[in-house]
C-alpha positions as CSV (number, residue, x, y, z in Angstrom):
1,M,158.6,-59.5,-104.6
2,A,155.2,-59.6,-106.2
3,Y,154.7,-61.3,-109.5
4,R,151.6,-61.1,-111.8
5,L,151.2,-63.7,-114.4
6,G,149.3,-63.0,-117.7
7,V,148.0,-66.0,-119.6
8,D,146.5,-65.9,-123.1
9,V,145.3,-69.0,-124.9
10,G,145.0,-68.8,-128.6
11,G,144.1,-71.2,-131.3
12,T,147.7,-72.1,-132.0
13,F,149.9,-70.8,-129.1
14,T,149.5,-70.3,-125.4
15,D,151.3,-67.2,-124.3
16,I,152.6,-66.6,-120.8
17,L,154.1,-63.3,-119.4
18,L,155.4,-63.1,-115.8
19,V,155.8,-59.6,-114.6
20,N,157.9,-58.4,-111.6
21,E,155.7,-55.6,-110.3
22,E,158.5,-53.8,-108.6
23,S,161.1,-53.8,-111.4
24,G,158.9,-54.2,-114.4
25,E,161.1,-57.1,-115.6
26,T,159.3,-59.6,-117.7
27,Y,159.7,-63.3,-118.4
28,R,158.1,-64.9,-121.4
29,A,157.0,-68.4,-122.4
30,K,155.2,-69.5,-125.5
31,T,154.0,-73.1,-126.0
32,S,151.7,-74.9,-128.4
33,S,148.1,-74.8,-127.3
34,T,146.5,-78.0,-126.2
35,P,142.8,-77.9,-127.4
36,E,142.0,-81.2,-125.8
37,D,142.7,-79.6,-122.4
38,Q,143.8,-76.0,-122.4
39,S,145.1,-76.2,-118.8
40,I,147.9,-78.5,-120.0
41,G,149.5,-75.8,-122.2
42,V,148.8,-73.1,-119.5
43,L,150.6,-75.0,-116.8
44,R,153.5,-75.9,-119.1
45,G,153.9,-72.2,-120.0
46,I,153.6,-71.1,-116.3
47,E,156.3,-73.5,-115.3
48,Q,158.6,-72.3,-118.0
49,A,158.1,-68.7,-117.2
50,C,158.7,-69.2,-113.5
51,Q,161.8,-71.3,-114.3
52,K,163.2,-68.4,-116.3
53,A,162.6,-66.0,-113.5
54,G,164.2,-68.3,-111.0
55,I,161.1,-68.3,-108.7
56,S,158.7,-71.0,-107.4
57,L,155.1,-71.1,-108.5
58,S,154.1,-70.2,-105.0
59,E,155.5,-66.7,-105.5
60,V,152.9,-65.8,-108.2
61,S,150.4,-63.5,-106.5
62,D,147.7,-63.3,-109.3
63,V,147.0,-65.3,-112.5
64,L,145.2,-63.1,-115.0
65,H,143.8,-65.2,-117.8
66,G,142.4,-64.4,-121.2
67,T,140.4,-67.4,-122.3
68,T,138.7,-68.7,-125.5
69,V,136.8,-71.5,-123.9
70,A,133.4,-69.8,-124.3
71,T,134.3,-68.7,-127.8
72,N,135.4,-72.1,-128.9
73,A,132.3,-73.8,-127.5
74,I,130.1,-71.7,-129.8
75,L,132.4,-71.8,-132.8
76,E,132.8,-75.6,-132.6
77,G,129.1,-76.3,-131.6
78,K,130.2,-78.1,-128.5
79,G,128.1,-76.4,-125.9
80,A,125.5,-77.9,-123.6
81,R,122.0,-79.0,-124.6
82,V,120.0,-76.0,-123.4
83,G,116.4,-75.8,-122.3
84,L,114.5,-72.5,-122.6
85,V,111.6,-71.3,-120.6
86,T,109.6,-68.4,-122.1
87,T,106.3,-66.6,-121.5
88,Q,103.3,-68.2,-123.1
89,G,103.1,-67.1,-126.7
90,F,106.8,-66.5,-127.2
91,R,108.1,-70.0,-127.7
92,Q,109.6,-69.2,-131.2
93,V,111.5,-66.1,-130.1
94,L,114.8,-67.6,-131.2
95,Q,113.4,-68.9,-134.5
96,I,111.9,-65.5,-135.5
97,A,115.0,-63.6,-134.4
98,R,115.9,-60.5,-136.4
99,S,115.5,-60.1,-140.1
100,F,119.1,-60.4,-141.4
101,V,120.5,-62.4,-144.3
102,P,124.2,-62.0,-145.2
103,G,125.3,-61.6,-148.7
104,G,123.9,-59.8,-151.7
105,L,120.5,-59.9,-153.5
106,A,118.7,-63.3,-153.2
107,G,121.4,-64.3,-150.7
108,W,118.6,-66.1,-148.8
109,I,118.3,-68.7,-151.5
110,I,121.7,-70.2,-150.7
111,W,122.1,-69.1,-147.1
112,P,121.6,-72.0,-144.6
113,K,120.0,-70.5,-141.5
114,P,122.2,-71.6,-138.5
115,D,120.6,-73.8,-135.8
116,T,119.5,-72.0,-132.7
117,L,121.5,-72.7,-129.5
118,A,118.2,-73.9,-127.8
119,A,116.2,-76.2,-130.1
120,L,112.5,-75.6,-130.5
121,E,111.7,-79.0,-129.0
122,D,113.7,-77.9,-125.9
123,T,111.7,-74.7,-125.5
124,V,108.6,-74.5,-123.3
125,E,106.1,-71.8,-122.4
126,V,104.8,-71.0,-118.9
127,K,101.7,-69.1,-117.9
128,E,102.6,-65.6,-116.6
129,R,102.8,-62.0,-117.8
130,I,104.5,-58.9,-116.6
131,S,104.1,-55.4,-118.1
132,S,106.9,-53.2,-119.4
133,H,106.5,-51.2,-116.2
134,G,107.0,-54.2,-114.0
135,E,103.3,-54.8,-113.0
136,V,102.2,-58.4,-112.7
137,L,99.4,-58.9,-115.2
138,T,99.1,-62.7,-115.0
139,V,100.3,-64.5,-111.8
140,L,102.9,-67.2,-112.4
141,D,101.2,-70.6,-112.6
142,E,103.7,-72.7,-110.5
143,D,102.0,-76.0,-111.3
144,D,102.4,-75.3,-115.0
145,V,106.1,-74.4,-114.4
146,R,106.7,-77.8,-112.7
147,K,104.9,-79.6,-115.6
148,Q,107.0,-77.8,-118.2
149,L,110.3,-78.4,-116.4
150,Q,109.5,-82.1,-116.2
151,K,109.1,-82.1,-119.9
152,L,112.6,-80.5,-120.3
153,K,114.0,-83.1,-117.9
154,R,112.7,-85.9,-120.1
155,Q,114.4,-84.2,-123.0
156,G,117.8,-84.5,-121.3
157,I,118.7,-80.9,-121.1
158,E,122.1,-80.0,-119.6
159,A,121.5,-76.4,-118.8
160,L,118.4,-74.2,-118.4
161,S,117.8,-70.6,-119.5
162,V,114.8,-68.6,-118.4
163,S,113.8,-65.5,-120.4
164,L,110.3,-64.1,-119.7
165,I,108.8,-61.1,-121.4
166,N,109.6,-57.8,-119.6
167,S,111.6,-59.6,-116.9
168,Y,114.1,-56.7,-117.1
169,A,111.4,-54.6,-115.3
170,N,110.5,-57.2,-112.7
171,A,112.6,-60.4,-112.1
172,A,110.2,-62.0,-109.5
173,H,108.8,-64.6,-111.9
174,E,112.2,-65.6,-113.2
175,E,113.6,-65.9,-109.7
176,R,110.7,-68.1,-108.6
177,I,111.1,-70.4,-111.6
178,A,114.8,-70.7,-110.7
179,E,113.8,-71.8,-107.2
180,I,111.4,-74.4,-108.6
181,A,114.0,-75.6,-111.2
182,A,116.6,-76.1,-108.5
183,K,114.3,-78.8,-107.1
184,E,112.9,-80.2,-110.3
185,L,116.2,-80.3,-112.2
186,P,118.9,-80.9,-109.5
187,G,122.4,-80.3,-110.8
188,V,121.4,-78.3,-113.9
189,I,123.0,-74.9,-114.2
190,I,120.4,-72.1,-114.5
191,S,120.7,-68.8,-116.4
192,L,118.2,-66.0,-115.8
193,S,117.8,-63.2,-118.3
194,S,117.1,-60.7,-115.5
195,A,120.6,-61.5,-114.2
196,V,122.5,-62.0,-117.4
197,L,121.0,-59.0,-119.4
198,P,118.3,-56.9,-117.6
199,E,117.6,-54.9,-120.7
200,L,114.9,-54.2,-123.2
201,R,114.3,-56.3,-126.4
202,E,113.2,-59.9,-125.8
203,Y,115.2,-61.5,-128.7
204,E,118.5,-60.0,-127.7
205,R,117.9,-60.7,-124.0
206,T,116.9,-64.3,-124.8
207,I,119.8,-65.2,-127.2
208,T,122.3,-63.7,-124.7
209,T,120.8,-65.8,-121.9
210,V,120.7,-68.9,-124.0
211,A,124.3,-68.4,-125.1
212,N,125.3,-68.0,-121.5
213,A,123.6,-71.3,-120.6
214,Y,125.1,-73.0,-123.7
215,V,128.7,-72.3,-122.7
216,Q,128.3,-72.2,-118.9
217,P,128.8,-75.9,-118.1
218,Q,132.0,-76.0,-120.2
219,V,133.4,-72.8,-118.8
220,D,132.5,-73.7,-115.2
221,L,134.3,-77.1,-115.6
222,Y,137.3,-75.4,-117.1
223,M,137.5,-72.8,-114.3
224,R,137.2,-75.4,-111.6
225,H,139.7,-77.7,-113.3
226,L,142.3,-74.9,-113.9
227,E,141.9,-73.6,-110.3
228,S,142.5,-77.1,-109.0
229,Q,145.5,-77.6,-111.3
230,L,147.1,-74.3,-110.3
231,S,146.6,-75.2,-106.6
232,D,148.1,-78.6,-107.0
233,A,151.1,-77.1,-108.9
234,G,151.7,-74.8,-105.9
235,V,150.2,-71.5,-107.3
236,N,148.7,-69.7,-104.3
237,G,147.5,-66.6,-106.1
238,K,143.9,-65.9,-107.2
239,L,142.7,-66.7,-110.7
240,F,141.0,-63.8,-112.5
241,I,139.5,-63.8,-116.0
242,L,139.6,-61.0,-118.6
243,K,136.2,-59.8,-119.6
244,S,135.3,-58.9,-123.2
245,D,135.4,-55.2,-122.2
246,G,139.0,-55.4,-121.0
247,G,138.3,-55.6,-117.2
248,L,139.0,-58.5,-114.8
249,I,136.5,-60.6,-112.9
250,S,137.0,-63.5,-110.5
251,A,137.0,-67.0,-112.0
252,R,133.8,-67.8,-110.1
253,T,132.0,-64.7,-111.5
254,A,133.2,-65.7,-115.0
255,A,131.8,-69.2,-114.6
256,D,128.4,-67.7,-113.5
257,N,128.3,-65.2,-116.4
258,P,130.5,-66.7,-119.2
259,V,128.8,-64.6,-121.9
260,S,130.8,-61.7,-120.6
261,V,134.1,-63.4,-121.5
262,M,133.4,-64.4,-125.1
263,M,135.9,-61.8,-126.5
264,S,138.3,-62.3,-123.6
265,G,141.3,-63.1,-125.7
266,P,141.1,-60.2,-128.2
267,A,140.4,-57.7,-125.4
268,G,143.7,-58.5,-123.8
269,G,145.6,-57.5,-126.9
270,V,143.9,-54.1,-127.0
271,I,144.6,-53.4,-123.4
272,G,148.2,-54.4,-123.8
273,A,148.5,-52.3,-126.9
274,A,147.2,-49.3,-125.0
275,W,149.9,-49.9,-122.4
276,V,152.8,-49.9,-124.8
277,A,151.4,-47.1,-127.0
278,E,151.2,-44.9,-123.9
279,Q,154.9,-45.7,-123.1
280,A,155.9,-44.8,-126.6
281,G,153.9,-41.5,-126.5
282,F,150.9,-42.2,-128.7
283,K,147.3,-41.9,-127.7
284,D,145.4,-42.6,-130.9
285,F,146.1,-45.9,-132.7
286,L,144.7,-48.9,-134.5
287,T,145.5,-52.3,-133.1
288,F,146.5,-55.3,-135.4
289,D,146.7,-58.6,-133.6
290,M,147.7,-61.4,-136.0
291,G,147.9,-64.9,-134.5
292,G,148.0,-68.3,-135.9
293,T,144.3,-68.7,-136.6
294,S,142.8,-65.2,-137.0
295,T,143.5,-61.4,-136.9
296,D,141.8,-59.0,-134.5
297,V,141.7,-55.3,-135.1
298,A,140.4,-52.4,-133.0
299,L,140.5,-48.6,-132.8
300,V,141.7,-46.7,-129.7
301,Q,141.2,-43.0,-129.1
302,D,143.0,-41.2,-126.2
303,L,144.2,-44.5,-124.9
304,T,140.5,-45.7,-124.5
305,P,139.3,-48.6,-126.7
306,R,136.0,-48.1,-128.4
307,I,133.4,-50.2,-126.6
308,G,130.5,-51.9,-128.3
309,R,127.3,-53.3,-126.9
310,E,127.3,-56.5,-129.0
311,T,129.6,-59.4,-129.3
312,T,129.6,-61.7,-132.4
313,V,131.1,-65.1,-132.3
314,G,130.5,-67.2,-135.5
315,D,126.8,-66.9,-136.3
316,V,125.8,-65.8,-132.8
317,T,125.4,-62.2,-131.8
318,V,124.8,-61.5,-128.1
319,R,124.2,-58.3,-126.2
320,A,127.3,-58.1,-124.1
321,T,129.7,-55.1,-123.5
322,S,133.0,-55.7,-125.3
323,V,135.9,-53.9,-126.8
324,D,134.9,-53.2,-130.4
325,V,137.1,-55.8,-132.0
326,R,136.6,-57.0,-135.6
327,T,138.0,-60.5,-136.5
328,V,139.0,-61.9,-139.9
329,G,140.0,-65.5,-140.6
330,A,143.6,-64.5,-141.5
331,G,146.4,-65.8,-139.4
332,G,149.8,-67.5,-139.7
333,G,148.1,-70.8,-140.1
334,S,145.5,-69.7,-142.6
335,I,145.5,-72.1,-145.6
336,A,145.8,-70.9,-149.2
337,H,143.6,-72.7,-151.7
338,V,142.4,-72.4,-155.2
339,P,138.6,-73.2,-155.5
340,A,137.8,-75.3,-158.6
341,L,134.8,-73.1,-159.4
342,T,136.7,-69.8,-159.7
343,Q,140.4,-70.8,-160.1
344,A,141.2,-67.7,-158.0
345,L,143.7,-67.8,-155.1
346,R,142.0,-67.5,-151.7
347,V,143.6,-67.4,-148.2
348,G,141.6,-68.6,-145.2
349,P,139.4,-68.8,-143.2
350,Q,140.4,-72.4,-142.8
351,S,143.5,-72.8,-140.6
352,A,146.1,-75.4,-140.0
353,G,145.9,-74.5,-136.3
354,A,148.4,-76.0,-133.8
355,S,147.9,-79.6,-135.0
356,P,149.1,-80.5,-137.6
357,G,150.0,-76.8,-138.2
358,P,151.7,-75.3,-141.3
359,A,153.8,-77.6,-143.5
360,A,156.9,-75.9,-142.2
361,Y,156.2,-77.2,-138.6
362,G,157.0,-80.7,-139.8
363,K,154.1,-82.3,-137.9
364,G,152.3,-83.8,-140.9
365,G,150.7,-80.6,-142.4
366,T,150.8,-80.5,-146.2
367,E,148.5,-77.6,-147.1
368,P,150.2,-74.2,-147.9
369,S,149.7,-71.6,-145.2
370,V,150.7,-68.0,-144.6
371,T,153.5,-69.2,-142.4
372,D,154.8,-71.4,-145.2
373,A,154.7,-68.4,-147.6
374,N,156.7,-66.3,-145.1
375,V,159.3,-69.1,-144.9
376,V,159.6,-69.4,-148.7
377,L,160.1,-65.6,-148.9
378,G,162.8,-65.8,-146.3
379,Y,161.0,-63.6,-143.8
380,L,161.0,-66.2,-141.0
381,P,164.0,-67.7,-139.1
382,T,164.5,-71.4,-138.9
383,E,163.2,-71.6,-135.3
384,L,160.1,-70.2,-133.6
385,A,159.0,-69.8,-129.9
386,G,162.6,-69.7,-128.7
387,G,163.5,-72.9,-130.4
388,E,160.4,-74.9,-129.4
389,I,159.3,-75.1,-133.1
390,A,161.9,-75.8,-135.9
391,L,160.8,-74.9,-139.4
392,D,161.2,-77.2,-142.4
393,K,161.9,-74.9,-145.4
394,E,161.7,-77.7,-148.0
395,A,158.3,-78.8,-146.7
396,A,157.1,-75.2,-146.9
397,R,158.4,-74.8,-150.4
398,A,156.7,-78.0,-151.6
399,A,153.4,-76.9,-150.1
400,V,153.5,-73.4,-151.6
401,Q,154.6,-74.7,-155.0
402,T,151.2,-76.4,-155.3
403,I,149.7,-72.9,-155.4
404,G,152.1,-71.9,-158.1
405,D,151.2,-74.9,-160.1
406,S,147.5,-74.4,-159.7
407,T,147.4,-70.7,-160.6
408,G,150.1,-70.5,-163.2
409,L,152.2,-68.2,-161.0
410,G,155.1,-70.6,-161.6
411,S,157.7,-70.3,-158.9
412,A,157.2,-70.9,-155.2
413,E,158.3,-67.3,-154.5
414,A,155.7,-65.8,-156.8
415,A,153.0,-68.0,-155.3
416,A,154.2,-67.1,-151.7
417,A,154.1,-63.4,-152.6
418,G,150.6,-63.8,-153.9
419,I,149.5,-65.5,-150.7
420,I,151.0,-62.6,-148.6
421,D,149.4,-59.9,-150.8
422,I,146.0,-61.5,-150.4
423,V,146.2,-62.0,-146.6
424,N,147.4,-58.4,-146.2
425,E,144.4,-57.1,-148.2
426,N,142.1,-59.2,-146.0
427,M,143.5,-57.6,-142.9
428,F,143.4,-54.2,-144.5
429,G,139.7,-54.7,-145.0
430,A,139.2,-55.4,-141.4
431,L,141.1,-52.3,-140.4
432,R,138.8,-50.2,-142.6
433,L,135.8,-51.6,-140.7
434,V,137.0,-50.0,-137.5
435,S,138.3,-46.8,-139.1
436,V,137.0,-45.6,-142.4
437,Q,133.5,-47.2,-142.0
438,Q,133.3,-45.6,-138.5
439,G,134.2,-42.2,-139.8
440,F,137.9,-42.2,-138.9
441,D,140.8,-41.6,-141.2
442,P,143.5,-44.2,-140.5
443,R,146.2,-41.7,-141.4
444,D,145.4,-39.9,-138.2
445,F,146.4,-42.9,-136.1
446,A,149.4,-45.0,-135.4
447,L,149.3,-48.8,-135.9
448,V,150.2,-51.1,-133.1
449,A,151.0,-54.6,-134.5
450,F,151.5,-57.6,-132.3
451,G,150.7,-61.3,-132.1
452,G,153.2,-64.0,-133.3
453,A,152.6,-63.1,-137.0
454,G,151.7,-59.4,-136.7
455,P,155.2,-57.8,-137.0
456,L,155.9,-59.8,-140.2
457,H,152.9,-58.0,-141.9
458,A,152.9,-54.8,-140.0
459,N,155.1,-52.7,-142.4
460,A,152.9,-53.7,-145.4
461,L,149.7,-52.8,-143.4
462,G,151.2,-49.4,-142.6
463,K,151.7,-48.8,-146.4
464,L,148.1,-49.9,-147.1
465,T,146.5,-47.8,-144.3
466,G,148.9,-44.8,-144.2
467,A,149.0,-45.2,-140.4
468,W,152.4,-44.2,-139.1
469,P,154.4,-45.0,-137.2
470,V,153.9,-48.7,-137.1
471,I,154.6,-49.7,-133.4
472,I,156.1,-53.1,-132.7
473,P,155.9,-53.6,-128.9
474,P,158.5,-55.6,-126.9
475,S,157.4,-59.2,-126.8
476,P,154.7,-58.7,-129.5
477,G,153.9,-62.4,-129.5
478,V,152.8,-62.3,-125.9
479,L,151.2,-58.8,-125.8
480,C,147.7,-60.3,-125.1
481,A,149.1,-61.9,-122.0
482,Y,150.7,-58.5,-121.1
483,G,147.3,-56.9,-121.4
484,D,145.9,-59.5,-119.1
485,A,148.6,-58.7,-116.5
486,T,148.2,-54.9,-116.6
487,T,144.5,-54.4,-116.5
488,S,142.2,-54.0,-113.4
489,L,139.1,-55.5,-111.9
490,R,135.9,-54.1,-113.4
491,D,132.1,-54.6,-113.0
492,E,129.1,-53.0,-114.6
493,S,125.5,-52.4,-113.7
494,A,122.7,-51.5,-116.2
495,R,119.1,-50.6,-116.2
496,T,116.5,-50.0,-119.0
497,L,114.4,-46.9,-118.6
498,V,113.0,-45.9,-122.0
499,R,112.2,-42.3,-121.1
500,G,112.0,-39.1,-123.2
501,F,114.4,-36.4,-122.0
502,N,111.4,-34.2,-121.4
503,S,110.1,-36.5,-118.7
504,L,113.5,-36.6,-116.9
505,T,115.4,-34.3,-114.6
506,D,119.0,-34.1,-113.8
507,D,118.4,-35.1,-110.2
508,S,116.2,-38.1,-111.1
509,L,118.8,-39.4,-113.6
510,L,121.7,-38.8,-111.2
511,A,119.9,-40.8,-108.6
512,V,119.7,-43.8,-111.0
513,F,123.4,-43.5,-111.9
514,T,124.3,-43.4,-108.2
515,E,122.2,-46.5,-107.5
516,L,123.8,-48.4,-110.4
517,A,127.3,-47.4,-109.3
518,T,126.6,-48.7,-105.8
519,S,125.5,-52.0,-107.3
520,A,128.6,-52.3,-109.6
521,R,131.0,-51.5,-106.7
522,A,129.9,-54.5,-104.7
523,S,132.0,-57.1,-106.5
524,L,135.2,-55.0,-106.2
525,I,134.6,-54.3,-102.6
526,A,134.2,-58.1,-102.1
527,E,137.7,-58.5,-103.6
528,G,139.1,-56.1,-101.1
529,I,139.3,-52.9,-103.2
530,T,138.1,-50.0,-101.2
531,E,135.7,-47.5,-102.6
532,A,138.3,-44.8,-102.5
533,D,140.3,-46.7,-105.2
534,H,137.2,-47.1,-107.5
535,T,137.0,-45.3,-110.8
536,V,133.4,-44.9,-112.1
537,V,132.4,-44.3,-115.7
538,Y,128.8,-43.7,-116.8
539,S,127.2,-44.2,-120.1
540,A,123.8,-44.1,-121.7
541,D,122.1,-45.6,-124.8
542,V,120.3,-42.7,-126.5
543,R,118.2,-42.4,-129.6
544,Y,115.7,-40.0,-131.3
545,H,112.1,-40.8,-130.6
546,G,110.9,-43.2,-133.3
547,Q,114.3,-44.7,-134.0
548,G,114.8,-48.5,-133.7
549,F,118.4,-48.3,-132.6
550,E,120.5,-46.6,-129.9
551,I,124.0,-45.1,-129.8
552,P,126.1,-45.6,-126.6
553,I,127.2,-42.2,-125.3
554,N,129.7,-41.5,-122.4
555,V,128.0,-39.4,-119.7
556,D,129.8,-36.4,-118.2
557,I,128.6,-37.0,-114.7
558,A,130.2,-33.7,-113.6
559,A,127.6,-31.9,-115.6
560,F,124.9,-33.2,-113.3
561,D,125.9,-30.6,-110.7
562,G,122.4,-29.4,-109.8
563,K,122.6,-26.5,-112.3
564,G,120.5,-28.2,-114.9
565,G,123.2,-28.9,-117.5
566,G,123.4,-32.7,-117.3
567,L,120.7,-33.6,-119.8
568,D,121.7,-30.8,-122.1
569,A,125.3,-32.1,-122.2
570,L,124.1,-35.6,-122.9
571,R,121.8,-34.3,-125.6
572,G,124.7,-32.4,-127.3
573,A,127.1,-35.4,-127.0
574,F,124.5,-37.6,-128.7
575,D,123.9,-35.1,-131.6
576,T,127.6,-34.9,-132.2
577,E,128.1,-38.7,-132.4
578,H,124.9,-39.1,-134.5
579,E,126.2,-36.5,-137.0
580,R,129.6,-38.1,-137.1
581,L,128.2,-41.6,-137.8
582,F,125.3,-40.7,-140.2
583,S,125.9,-37.0,-141.3
584,F,122.5,-35.8,-140.3
585,L,120.4,-34.8,-137.2
586,L,116.7,-35.2,-136.4
587,S,116.4,-31.8,-134.7
588,N,112.6,-31.9,-134.4
589,N,112.5,-35.3,-132.7
590,E,112.7,-35.7,-128.9
591,H,115.7,-37.4,-127.5
592,E,115.0,-40.7,-125.7
593,L,117.0,-42.5,-123.1
594,V,116.9,-46.3,-123.4
595,T,119.5,-47.9,-121.1
596,V,121.9,-46.4,-118.6
597,R,125.1,-48.0,-117.2
598,A,127.7,-47.5,-114.5
599,T,131.1,-49.2,-114.9
600,V,133.4,-49.4,-111.9
601,S,137.1,-50.2,-112.2
602,G,139.7,-50.8,-109.7
603,P,143.2,-49.3,-109.8
604,R,145.6,-50.5,-112.5
605,P,148.5,-52.6,-111.1
606,G,151.6,-50.7,-110.4
607,V,153.8,-52.5,-113.0
608,A,157.0,-50.5,-113.6
609,S,158.0,-49.8,-117.2
610,V,161.3,-50.7,-118.6
611,T,163.7,-48.1,-120.1
612,L,166.4,-49.2,-122.5
613,A,169.9,-48.0,-122.3
614,Q,170.7,-45.2,-124.7
615,G,172.7,-46.0,-127.8
616,G,173.5,-44.1,-131.0
617,V,171.8,-44.3,-134.4
618,D,174.2,-47.1,-135.4
619,A,172.5,-50.5,-134.7
620,S,175.5,-52.6,-135.9
621,S,176.1,-54.0,-132.5
622,A,172.8,-56.0,-132.8
623,L,173.6,-57.2,-136.4
624,R,173.9,-60.9,-136.5
625,S,173.9,-62.0,-140.2
626,T,172.5,-61.3,-143.6
627,T,169.9,-63.3,-145.5
628,S,168.2,-63.3,-148.9
629,I,164.5,-62.3,-149.0
630,W,162.0,-61.9,-151.8
631,V,160.6,-58.4,-152.1
632,E,158.6,-56.8,-154.9
633,G,159.4,-59.6,-157.4
634,K,163.1,-60.0,-156.8
635,S,165.7,-61.3,-154.3
636,V,167.4,-58.7,-152.1
637,E,169.9,-59.0,-149.2
638,A,168.5,-58.1,-145.8
639,K,170.3,-57.6,-142.5
640,V,169.2,-59.7,-139.6
641,Y,169.2,-58.1,-136.1
642,D,168.8,-59.5,-132.6
643,R,166.2,-57.4,-130.9
644,D,167.5,-58.1,-127.4
645,L,170.7,-56.3,-128.3
646,L,169.1,-53.1,-129.7
647,L,169.5,-49.9,-127.7
648,A,167.3,-46.8,-127.5
649,G,167.9,-44.5,-130.4
650,N,169.2,-47.3,-132.7
651,V,167.9,-47.0,-136.3
652,V,167.4,-50.2,-138.3
653,E,167.0,-49.5,-142.1
654,G,165.2,-51.8,-144.4
655,P,165.3,-54.3,-145.9
656,A,165.9,-55.9,-142.5
657,I,164.6,-58.6,-140.2
658,V,164.5,-58.2,-136.4
659,T,164.3,-61.5,-134.5
660,E,163.3,-62.2,-130.9
661,M,162.0,-65.2,-128.9
662,D,158.3,-64.9,-129.8
663,S,158.1,-63.0,-133.0
664,T,159.9,-61.7,-136.1
665,T,159.6,-58.2,-137.5
666,L,160.1,-57.4,-141.2
667,I,161.2,-53.9,-142.3
668,L,160.7,-53.3,-146.0
669,P,163.0,-51.3,-148.3
670,D,162.7,-47.5,-148.0
671,H,161.5,-47.8,-144.4
672,A,163.4,-47.6,-141.1
673,A,162.6,-48.6,-137.5
674,T,163.7,-46.4,-134.6
675,V,164.1,-48.0,-131.2
676,H,162.1,-46.1,-128.6
677,E,163.4,-46.1,-125.0
678,S,160.4,-48.1,-123.9
679,G,161.6,-50.9,-126.2
680,S,159.1,-50.5,-129.0
681,L,160.2,-50.3,-132.6
682,L,158.7,-47.3,-134.5
683,I,158.6,-48.0,-138.2
684,R,158.2,-45.2,-140.7
685,P,158.9,-44.6,-144.4
686,V,162.4,-43.0,-144.8
687,G,161.9,-39.2,-144.7
688,H,158.5,-39.4,-143.0
689,N,158.2,-37.1,-140.0
C-alpha cells in the first residue's frame, strides 16, 4: 500500500496526517510544537501516526510538509546577516522603499520605521548599467566587484543578495557577480534577483531577493537536518514542501528559493478546505483557520483559491505568488489584557504559544487566554490532542477572573464571554477583508472552519457573516496537514514585458506563453511527471496605460486560436475585474500588459474519499453525556457527542458540543448540525434552507 504523510508545523501544535492512498483511511497525530528544533515535534508526530496505522516508517512514500521556518525567521528577526549588491546610485533602495505609513493622520509621528533586512552598511554599489530593454549600457567592472565583495566579507555577512537595475531584462551581470562571489566569499549562500523575481520594479525585486537571502541559511539548514532525520528514522520517501501558492516543490528547491514558502502553512489549510468542501458539494466558500497563535482566512471561488502577487509577513512585504490569505493575531493562545491607558479589554496579538501555553495547560502560564475563556464557559473538554494535554479548569478560572476584576465585569463567566466576543469580532474583521472589501457578499458563500480552535468559534462566525452552512471537516485540527497531503507539484515561470496591447498580436503573446510553460515544466519533468500529466494555467498582470498598479487576470489560452480573439478576451476580462474592484473603467486608455506567467501543476494524488455509513436523523447513539455551558449570559445544559460515532444523516441540535481527538465543535442554541456522508458537519440555523 502507498501512504502519503502531511505535516503542518504551527506556532503551538504540530499536526500529522497519514493517508492510505488506496482506501482513503487516515491516521492523525497532534503533538506540541518544538520551536527550538521543529524536526523533533515532526518526527514524534510521524512515529505516532505510523504506530496508529500499524506500519513502519519505511512504508511512507512521500512526506508533504507545510513549514513556518521562513515565516518565523522574519517575524522573530533571526535571519542571516545579508549583504546587498546594487547598481551604482541605488544603494539606498531599501531605505527609500515605498511611501507607506500605517495608521491614521500623523501616524508617522509615532510609527517606528522597521529595520531593513539588509543594513545600509552591508550594502555596496558596483559599476554597471543595463537598460530596461536588456542592452548593456555600462560594462560590469569586475575589479570593482571584487573590491566591494571584500568589503562585505570584512563586515561578516552570512548571505549575499544581488539586485541590479533592470536585471530582469538581462541577467548577465548578476550571474557574473555570482561567479566572482563564489570565489571571493566561499560558503556564503547567494540570491540573485534575476532568479528569485525576474520582474519589473527595483524595490519589490530587491526586497524579495534580500528576504530570500535573509531566511535561506536557516531554511537550508532545516531542510538538510529534516531530510537527514527522516532518513535516519527509516523514512525512504521524498520530502516535498508546500509553496505559498498551494503547490509542492522539492525540499532542495525550497531551500534555494525559500521566499516562495513564506505562507506555506496557511496555504495548506486552504487547499485542504477545498478538498473537503468539494466532498460536501460546495464550490464557493470562506476559509477560517484558527490555531493556537493566529487565525488565517481566505476566499475560494469555484474550488479555486484567490491568488495574490504579494506576501506579507510582519513588516515585510515581498513579491511572491501566494494564496490570498489574511492573518490576524487571534488564536486559542491569544492573551486577553486590559491596557492601563484605555482600561478597555483587548485580546491578542500576544500569544501564550506552546510554552508555557494557556493557564489551563498547567505548564506555568498565568495570563488569561482565549483557550482559558473557552474552558471557563464549558466549551472545552478536560483533555486535548487525544489526551496529550490535560486542562486545569481552576487555573483557567483564576486567570480569567483577573480580567473580570480589572474591567468590572465581575464573574469569570462574564469576563470569559467578553474575551470570546472580542476575539470573534477580530476574526470577523479578517473575513470582511477577503470578502466585503474585495466586492463579495459573504452570504453567498459557505464557511469552512478548521484548526484546533476553529470549530469552537465557527457557529458564532457564521452568525456574524451570514455565511451558511458552516462546514466543520473531519479532523479539523489537522486539515492543514490534509491539504499538504492532497495537493500536487507545481512550478511557475514569469516574464516582464510592459507592452501596450496595440503593439502585441495573439501569435506573439502565445509564443511567450508557450516558452514560459516549457520553462515551468522542467522541474516537474525532473521529478518524473510526464508532460501528458501537466496542467498549465496562464495569467497576466494588466493595467490601463498611466496606472501605477496592475491586476492579475487569468488568461483563456483557448482564445488564442489564431482567429484574433485572444487579446480581446484578455481585455474584456480585465475590464470586468477592474469594474468589480473599483466600479469604473478608463475606456479611453490603452490596455497595457506588464507581466505574464505560466503555472504548471502535476496531477492531484489519487486519495480516496471516505463515505460514512448511513444513519437516521437521531444522533442519540453518539451521545455521551451532558454538561453545563455559559451562553448569552446564562447557564444552559448542552449535550456532548462523540464525533467518531456519528453517522451520515444524523442531526445534532444545539446547544451541543461535539468532541474528537484534535478539535471540539460548539453548536449554539437555535442551530443544528447535519452529518454529511463525507464526514463534515454542516451547521445551519434551525429552519434555514
